[in-house]
C-alpha positions, 0 to 999 in steps of 0.5 A: 278718580281723576285721570291725573291720579290714575296716570300717576298710579300707573307710572312706575315709581323708581324710588319704590322699587328696591333692586334685588342685589341691593336687598341681598347686600344690605339685608343679608350679606352685610349682617352676615359679615358683621356677625362673622367679625363679632364671633371671631372677636368674641372667640379671641377674647374668650381665648385670652380670658381663659389663658389659652394658646397664644398661637390660637389668639394670633390665628383668631386675630388674623382671621378677624382682620381678614373678616373685617376687610371682607366686611368693608369690601361688602359695605363699599360694594353695597354703597356703590350698587345703591348709588348707581340705582 
């Protein structure tokens, strides 16, 4: 092997390293937030299809909007963290 190749292999690769926070946010937290929104949405649809309580439908809609807000905040935080890498 040449000295240049050995030197290149020894230097840290900034693009190869993914920070733990980026991984946690993008691979774990975002899917959990999206899944929570989907579950609440499905619960609301099932409640409406069965002719359930309108109060329950209203509470599920409010919960869905809250979860969507949280999912958007987590997504924006992830974009910000990945941009500052």
